[in-house]
VOGU-3710 file (C-alpha; in Angstrom, 3 decimals, decimal comma):
1> malsttsing> -24,083/-20,415/-22,001  -21,894/-18,841/-19,321  -19,515/-16,142/-20,396  -16,158/-15,817/-18,676  -13,963/-12,810/-18,255  -11,137/-11,726/-15,991  -11,366/-8,511/-14,076  -8,607/-5,967/-13,926  -7,796/-6,796/-10,313  -6,941/-10,433/-10,980
11> qkvrfgaglr> -10,231/-12,017/-9,972  -11,915/-14,701/-12,004  -15,271/-13,228/-13,003  -18,036/-15,128/-14,785  -21,483/-14,110/-16,004  -24,293/-16,449/-17,015  -27,604/-18,017/-16,076  -27,265/-21,097/-13,867  -23,609/-20,439/-12,967  -24,251/-21,295/-9,309
21> nyicaelael> -24,698/-24,904/-10,371  -21,009/-25,031/-11,415  -19,758/-24,172/-7,937  -18,067/-27,561/-7,449  -15,793/-26,984/-10,432  -14,767/-23,624/-8,987  -14,060/-25,181/-5,586  -12,006/-27,922/-7,204  -9,979/-25,294/-9,048  -9,276/-23,625/-5,699
31> gsnkalilst> -8,299/-26,995/-4,190  -11,091/-26,674/-1,641  -12,682/-29,728/-0,033  -14,461/-28,066/2,920  -16,308/-24,898/1,949  -18,232/-22,934/4,549  -21,331/-21,392/2,961  -22,494/-18,018/4,278  -25,841/-16,227/4,067  -28,140/-13,926/5,983
41> pqqvdmamel> -31,013/-15,401/8,035  -33,367/-14,296/5,235  -31,474/-16,347/2,630  -31,145/-19,627/4,526  -33,045/-21,539/1,837  -30,655/-20,309/-0,858  -27,657/-21,289/1,275  -29,076/-24,741/1,959  -29,801/-25,286/-1,734  -26,222/-24,325/-2,549
51> attvgdraag> -24,939/-26,657/0,188  -26,846/-29,490/-1,471  -25,187/-28,630/-4,796  -21,758/-28,514/-3,143  -22,411/-31,893/-1,504  -19,342/-33,514/0,043  -17,287/-30,362/-0,441  -19,490/-28,453/2,055  -18,158/-27,983/5,588  -21,477/-26,491/6,670
61> vftraimhtp> -23,442/-23,259/6,599  -23,367/-20,112/8,708  -26,493/-18,011/8,215  -26,092/-15,100/10,631  -24,619/-12,430/8,343  -26,180/-9,028/9,047  -25,861/-5,408/7,927  -22,704/-3,397/8,501  -20,583/-6,464/9,443  -20,526/-6,175/13,248
71> vgvteeaveh> -17,276/-7,523/14,690  -19,119/-9,697/17,233  -20,831/-11,716/14,503  -17,547/-12,015/12,605  -15,783/-13,454/15,640  -18,531/-16,040/16,027  -18,279/-16,934/12,329  -14,477/-17,274/12,489  -14,809/-19,615/15,457  -17,325/-21,691/13,510
81> alsvkadsiv> -15,112/-21,782/10,388  -12,185/-23,017/12,449  -14,303/-25,605/14,275  -15,484/-27,203/11,007  -11,967/-26,916/9,503  -13,223/-24,897/6,527  -10,658/-24,366/3,757  -12,708/-21,847/1,755  -15,668/-19,504/2,043  -18,631/-19,304/-0,336
91> sigggstigl> -20,763/-16,204/0,183  -24,189/-16,215/-1,420  -26,065/-12,965/-0,913  -25,596/-9,217/-0,953  -23,219/-6,855/0,769  -23,950/-8,177/4,267  -23,016/-11,758/3,415  -20,064/-10,863/1,211  -18,855/-8,486/3,918  -18,866/-11,298/6,453
101> gkaialrtsl> -16,900/-13,511/4,053  -14,319/-10,775/3,682  -14,099/-10,282/7,440  -13,474/-14,002/7,918  -10,854/-13,971/5,153  -9,074/-11,041/6,789  -8,661/-13,066/9,962  -8,008/-16,497/8,430  -6,693/-15,882/4,852  -9,259/-18,390/3,532
111> pqiaipttya> -10,024/-18,006/-0,204  -13,521/-16,842/-1,103  -16,039/-17,398/-3,864  -18,731/-14,723/-4,053  -22,158/-15,377/-5,583  -23,922/-12,005/-5,472  -27,702/-11,762/-5,211  -27,784/-7,948/-5,233  -25,897/-5,186/-7,055  -23,875/-3,878/-4,104
121> gseatpilgq> -20,525/-4,560/-5,796  -18,634/-5,447/-2,617  -17,515/-8,698/-4,228  -15,301/-6,764/-6,667  -13,336/-4,791/-4,083  -10,531/-5,364/-1,558  -12,439/-3,088/0,847  -14,066/-4,208/4,088  -16,375/-2,109/6,249  -16,846/-3,268/9,844
131> tedgikttlt> -18,860/-1,922/12,759  -17,793/-1,950/16,393  -19,144/0,125/19,293  -21,487/1,959/16,939  -18,767/3,181/14,581  -18,257/1,834/11,069  -14,710/1,883/9,727  -13,244/0,664/6,455  -9,962/-0,917/5,494  -8,344/-2,105/2,282
141> dpkvlprvil> -6,435/-5,378/2,206  -5,762/-7,791/-0,695  -6,696/-10,694/1,616  -10,355/-9,716/1,576  -10,758/-9,729/-2,224  -12,736/-12,815/-3,337  -10,853/-15,064/-5,762  -13,931/-15,820/-7,880  -17,207/-14,036/-8,617  -20,118/-15,903/-10,184
151> ydpelvaslp> -22,773/-13,531/-11,522  -25,895/-15,636/-12,077  -28,793/-13,483/-13,345  -31,281/-16,114/-12,182  -30,371/-15,211/-8,604  -31,261/-11,541/-9,019  -34,405/-12,240/-11,052  -36,275/-12,814/-7,784  -34,831/-9,717/-6,109  -37,863/-7,628/-5,057
161> pamtvtsaln> -38,301/-4,430/-7,086  -37,622/-2,152/-4,094  -34,380/-3,959/-3,279  -33,411/-4,057/-6,962  -33,629/-0,273/-7,155  -31,841/0,561/-3,894  -29,096/-1,964/-4,573  -28,570/-0,524/-8,058  -28,371/3,033/-6,717  -25,864/1,830/-4,111
171> amahaaealy> -23,690/0,552/-6,965  -24,171/3,738/-8,997  -22,903/5,739/-6,017  -19,486/4,091/-6,384  -19,306/5,135/-10,023  -20,554/8,666/-9,425  -17,932/9,358/-6,750  -15,236/7,701/-8,865  -15,729/10,402/-11,501  -14,168/13,047/-9,235
181> akdrtdqtte> -11,851/10,846/-7,139  -8,467/12,448/-6,550  -6,725/9,236/-7,732  -8,963/8,696/-10,791  -7,452/7,526/-14,069  -8,766/7,269/-17,605  -9,429/3,587/-16,921  -11,454/4,203/-13,754  -13,466/6,956/-15,425  -14,302/4,612/-18,300
191> laidglkafa> -15,353/1,889/-15,838  -17,520/4,354/-13,926  -19,258/5,553/-17,079  -19,803/1,958/-18,251  -21,376/1,094/-14,905  -23,702/4,102/-14,915  -24,769/3,405/-18,498  -25,489/-0,258/-17,745  -27,843/0,691/-14,914  -29,435/3,587/-16,778
201> eglptvvesp> -30,272/1,214/-19,631  -30,961/-2,001/-17,714  -32,697/-0,888/-14,516  -35,925/0,449/-16,071  -36,320/-2,887/-17,875  -35,812/-5,053/-14,785  -38,192/-2,877/-12,769  -40,825/-3,410/-15,484  -39,928/-7,083/-16,172  -38,011/-8,523/-13,187
211> ddlkareetq> -37,466/-11,899/-14,856  -35,803/-10,466/-17,982  -32,497/-12,320/-17,651  -30,765/-10,368/-20,398  -31,491/-7,073/-18,624  -30,581/-8,627/-15,289  -27,191/-9,653/-16,666  -26,686/-6,136/-18,019  -27,302/-4,720/-14,534  -24,914/-7,316/-13,061
221> rgawacgtvl> -22,235/-6,121/-15,471  -22,982/-2,630/-14,198  -22,574/-3,852/-10,627  -19,205/-5,392/-11,501  -17,964/-2,189/-13,170  -19,150/-0,009/-10,281  -17,745/-2,382/-7,675  -14,418/-2,716/-9,430  -13,975/1,043/-9,660  -14,783/1,308/-5,945
231> glvgmalhhk> -11,748/-0,862/-5,252  -9,458/1,279/-7,412  -10,113/4,842/-6,245  -10,974/6,631/-3,040  -14,516/7,635/-2,182  -15,584/10,983/-0,774  -18,489/12,794/0,907  -21,291/10,459/-0,165  -19,637/7,371/1,305  -18,598/9,185/4,476
241> lchtlggsfn> -22,205/10,178/5,062  -23,545/6,699/4,392  -20,978/5,102/6,702  -21,966/7,599/9,398  -25,690/6,994/8,992  -25,315/3,233/8,773  -22,732/2,668/11,484  -23,951/5,191/14,052  -27,717/5,189/13,444  -28,166/1,656/12,022
251> lphaethavv> -29,903/2,871/8,897  -30,295/0,275/6,127  -27,291/0,263/3,821  -28,616/0,332/0,258  -31,615/2,511/1,083  -29,357/5,088/2,717  -27,108/5,193/-0,351  -30,176/5,629/-2,557  -31,505/8,592/-0,578  -28,193/10,398/0,015
261> lphaiaynav> -26,676/10,010/-3,472  -28,451/12,858/-5,346  -27,762/15,261/-2,475  -24,065/14,433/-2,158  -23,571/14,665/-5,922  -25,422/17,994/-6,063  -23,137/19,306/-3,307  -19,974/18,202/-5,102  -21,156/19,270/-8,552  -20,487/22,837/-7,390
271> gapellapvs> -16,781/21,996/-7,156  -16,483/19,442/-9,985  -19,144/20,240/-12,608  -17,167/19,017/-15,628  -16,121/15,769/-13,940  -19,742/14,989/-13,043  -21,131/15,929/-16,453  -21,332/12,234/-17,529  -24,030/11,683/-14,873  -26,418/14,173/-16,459
281> dilggtdpgq> -25,298/13,150/-19,962  -26,401/9,584/-19,205  -29,521/10,292/-17,113  -30,719/13,499/-18,773  -30,882/17,154/-17,859  -27,977/19,421/-17,022  -27,653/19,077/-13,242  -26,081/15,789/-12,024  -27,725/15,823/-8,581  -31,162/16,615/-9,964
291> alwdfsksmg> -30,700/13,994/-12,703  -30,013/11,336/-10,074  -32,959/12,521/-7,957  -35,317/12,371/-10,952  -34,004/8,935/-11,989  -34,363/7,604/-8,434  -37,907/8,922/-8,166  -38,888/7,449/-11,536  -37,589/4,057/-10,377  -39,675/4,193/-7,197
301> apmalkdfgl> -36,665/4,553/-4,892  -36,999/5,762/-1,303  -36,458/9,514/-1,145  -36,354/10,448/2,576  -34,153/9,359/5,492  -37,014/10,029/7,900  -38,766/6,974/6,470  -36,074/4,752/7,984  -36,370/5,920/11,575  -33,854/8,755/11,594
311> seadldrate> -35,273/11,615/13,631  -34,774/15,260/12,762  -33,103/15,631/16,155  -30,403/13,182/14,979  -29,236/15,418/12,141  -26,986/17,635/14,243  -25,195/14,599/15,685  -24,906/13,005/12,229  -23,304/16,217/10,959  -20,863/16,236/13,863
321> ialknpywnp> -19,845/12,602/13,357  -19,478/12,988/9,582  -17,141/15,948/10,033  -14,750/13,895/12,150  -11,947/12,145/10,270  -13,304/13,446/6,947  -12,653/11,722/3,644  -10,950/13,739/0,917  -13,590/15,639/-1,053  -13,411/17,781/-4,221
331> lpvtadglra> -15,181/20,612/-2,377  -14,589/21,714/1,230  -17,221/20,233/3,543  -18,692/22,768/5,941  -20,931/22,106/8,928  -23,658/24,372/7,530  -23,475/22,831/4,056  -23,544/19,302/5,419  -26,427/20,058/7,782  -28,468/21,540/4,928
341> llqnawagna> -27,689/18,519/2,741  -28,852/16,133/5,476  -31,994/18,185/6,081  -33,020/17,819/2,447  -32,184/14,101/2,424  -34,103/13,607/5,666  -37,206/15,418/4,453  -37,223/13,977/0,920  -36,716/17,332/-0,770  -35,012/17,723/-4,131
351> psv> -31,304/18,480/-3,750  -30,278/22,106/-3,421  -26,955/23,873/-2,941
//
């Protein structure tokens, strides 16, 4: 039986196996008669299956969503949405697809339903990251927040183990940085801790038994908590680095988050040790960065940026780009410190400060 809840940012949020099959009721509640269904090229079959479920309420499908939400693809998708007279967007997929839905909504104000198939958490935020001319920028706008999220654990049960782990670590990054955010509150700290606990408890089970729907739903609740907190507080060094590496070097999104996270947290633990203590309390040990590195390694996560095509010669340029327009950070970010951090992340070394 599906469980319903309402998130703290006004979205309708539901959890439960088979929820995707109730999409027509959600569209009717929105007053939508022509939904455009979005996916990546890799998830065409899922989009087509959903279009069959939607039936007469489907305006069509657009299956060209890709990483980092390039503006050129968005403009093509907006043109398509207008040509089929879509009155809503249904995004089925991970951060790439949900990002495209948000980008369309920003330009058209169409309401969105998000059906996540990963743990990225983008569906729970009013934040949109877009890439143009090799630079990824982010904005916050209420128009891009999906109206409804349907968390169906059956859809993540088939998520490959490698993608399960990197997507989960991507979500955990939001919670880890929320712990020391300058605009944190008791509520956001509680959400962040809940999200980290859900993944710490649920992820080992889903890696061992991918079709365990109870554990999958637990990790989806973690994704919601981590995503929601991302929309409530500012992010810092970790996210700046990942936006730099993704937007300027086209590194894969979730994998980059997975590799960088222990290193960024180790760097900031020097300036905010008490605020980051929940990370090591939950994962074990006494050092938050090392705890994340050990957890990532035990889950079979990627550990080195060099494995994704980043050359050692790129590290100086990555440092230079990341230092421009810096995000607020609890510890001053120096060129030498950042370069050393990136060197360790590139090589796959344990974090050091």
